[in-house]
N, C-alpha and C positions, 0 to 999 in steps of 0.2 A: 495631529501630525500623522501623515501616511505611514502605515507599517509596511515592511518589506518581508515578503513570504517566499522562501526558497522551495523549489521543486526540481525533480530530476526530469530532464527532457527539454524539448523545444516548445515554444509557444503553440498552444493547441493540443498538447499532449493530454492524456487522461489525468495525469497528475496535476497538470495546470488547471483542468476543470475542477478537480477535487479541491485544490487550493482556493480557487475562486468561490466555490460553494461555501467554504468555511470562513473565508475572509473577503466578502464581496467589496469591491471598490478599492482594495489595497493593491500595492505594487507587487507583482509577481516576478520573481527572478529565476530564470531557467538555468540549470546546472547540467554539466555533461555527465557526471557520475554521482552515485550516492555519497561517495566520500566528499565530493565538492559540495553537495547539498548540505551535509551535516556540518562541514567546516564553515560554511557561510554563516550558520548560526553561532558556532563556537567563536568565530572571529569577530562577530558583531556586524558583519556585512548584511545580515538578515535578522529580523526579529524572531521569526518562527520558520519551521520547515514542515511541509506536509509530505509524508513518504508512505509508499505502499508497504504493507507488512504481510498480506496474504491475499490470495485470489481463490474464488470458489472452484475454479477449474484446475488451476496449476499449483495450488497449495502455497506454502510459505515462500516469501521473498528472502532467499538465503542470505544475501548480502546485508540486509537490514538486521537480521538476527545476530550477525557477527559484529556489525559496526555499532549498533545502538548501546549495548551494555558498557562498552568502553568509551563512549563518546562524552560522557559527563552531562548529557542533555536529559531533560525530563519530559515524560509523556504527559500532556495536559488535556488531550482530547482524542477522539476518534471520529471517523466519518466513513460511510459506505457509498461507493459509486457504482451504479449499474453500468457496465461496459456495453455500450451499444455501438456496433460497427455500421458504418454507412459508406455507400459508394459515392465518391465525390468527383465530379467532372468540371472541366472549365466551363465558364458561361457560354451557353449556346449549344453545348454538347448534349446528345441524347443517348439513350441506352444502345441504340443501333450503331452508334459511332464507336463505342468502346470495344477495343480489341485486346487490351492488356490492363492489368491492375497491379499497382505498386503498393507495398506496405511492409511492415515488420513481419518476419516469417511466422511468428506466433499468431498474428492477426490474420494472415492469409490462411493458416491452418484452421482457425476458428470459423472461417467462411468458406470452407472447402466445398460444401454442397452447392452454394450459390455460384461459386466460380466454375465448378464442373458443369452445372446446368447451362451456363451461358457460354461455355467454351473459351473463357478468357485465358490469355497467357499471363503468367505471374512474374513479377519482378520483385526480388527480395531487397529490402532496404533496412536501414538502421533503426528507424522507428516510424510510427504512424504519422505524427505531426510533421516530421521532416519530409515524408512522402507527399503530404498535402502541399507543403511549401514548394517542393520540386515540381509537382504537377502544375501548380499555378504558374511557376516561372517558365516552364517549357511551353505552356499554352497549346499542347497537342490534344485535340479533341478525341483522339483514339486511345489515350491513356488516362485512366482514372486512379484515384487513391482510395484506399480503405482506411478510414480514420473517423474521428468523432465529429459530431455536428458543430462542436465548439471550434474545431480546426477549420471547418468550412466557413464559418463566420469570419475567422481571423484572416484567412487567405483568399476570400472572395470566390469560393468554389460553390458549385450547385450540387445539392443533394439529389442524386439520381435514383437512389434506392435506400430505404431506411431499415435498420434492424436486420441486417443480412447474415448475422452470425448463426451458426448451427444450433447453439444452446441458448436458451432464453433466461438462464440463471447465472450468467457470467457477471460476478460482482467482486469488486476489489475493496478490501478494508484498508484504510489509511490511518496513520497516527499523526497527531500534531505535536511537534517537538519545540521545546523552549529552553533557553539557558536557565531561566528562573524556575524555581519549584513553585508550582501553583496547584496545590492539592484541592480536590473538591471537598467541601465541608461535610462532616459526618451528618447523616440525617437529611441530606439534600436531594434524595431521590435515588434512582438506580446508579450505582457506582461500580466501576471496574478497577481492580488493582493489578498491575503488572509487575512481576519481580523475576529475578534470576537467582539460581542457587546451584551449589555443587554438593553432592552427597558424600558422606564419609566412606572410606574404603572398608566397609564392614558388610557381612552378608545381609541381604534383603533390605539394605538401607533405603532404597527408593520406595519399596513397598511400605516400609514403616513410616517413611516421611510423608507419604500420601495418605496414610491412615487418619491423620488428624483432620484432614479436610472432609473425609467421609463421615467420621463419627460426629463432627460438629455441624454437619449439614451445609458445608460451604461448597458451592458449585464451581468446579474448575472447568472453564470453557476452552482452555488451550494449554497444551503441554508439549513443548518441542525440545529435542536434545541435539547437541552438536559438540564436536570436539573443540578443545581449547588449545591453541598453539600447535595444532597438528599432532597432538599426542593421543594415542589410542586409549590411554589410561585416564585421561582428564576429560570428563564430560560435564558440560554445563547444561542446565535446564532453564528454559524460558517458559513462564506460565502466566496465564490470565485467570483471575477469579472474579466472581460477582460478590461485591461487598467492600466495605471500608475497613482499613486497619484498626479503626476505633471500635468496630463492632465486636462484641464479646466472642462470638463464634469464630471470627477471623483471628482474634488475639490468641485464642486457645489453639487454633490450627497452626499459627505461626510459632507458638511456643513449642508445640510438639515437633514441628519441622526442624527447629533449632537443635534438637537432640541428635539429629542424624545428618546435619550439614556442617561443612566447614567454611562455607561462603554463602551469604544471603544479602541481597540488596533490592530494595523497591525502586522501580524505574518510573512509576507514575501511579497516581490515584486520581481518576478523572471520570466525568459523567459518561455513562454508557449511552451510545447513540441509539435513538429510537427507531432509526431506519436501517434496514438490512437488505 
């Protein structure tokens, strides 16, 4: 039976490419917002969601950090996607024909050197995949889109130039979400555990809470803080560690963490991706 995979964006978006990498051959469902993407899994309209959580250039995806802990969904995997920007034109167009480029403002910013070098006029749009679709529909050889090669295949565009981004380390990390809890078994290889917690309102609580991970040799790969409910006094932390809750070192670290927190919840225990 074909599985349905929710992602945020239009067909051809980088999130669509990530979803297809994780679930090849399954049905991808594009959603307008992250809220809609998560709701698709909550409601049963989709079996899984693949959502971006952080980017090597732009840092965390703030919306996901706020939505995920309250979603009731479970993290069951991760994947990394190298973001490669390409100049896409209509069939028959050449580089000399292009006068303007259309894309998401962030994507245009990532390709500033290439755009300046060729003297292209820029057109801001809602997203990269939507730009590819609109360029294909307009069929104007003087206007190109900056988007993924995946989008070029979907909308029948020609790749006029590849990897035109200024930085060659632009990578996005995606999480795979499910309604069902699917924890990686202990001893099954490299595992990550993601959890959220709130520290007690006592002096040096965060410092003391983190001490257990250091003394037990547990590597914390991510620690993010954000306000809860718009209150300056309520801070929640989102963390990733290397290890399984069944590992003795992680158990000891979590036990020590418990002394200094008034809220703690594991969001997922999943295989660590081998590609970054």
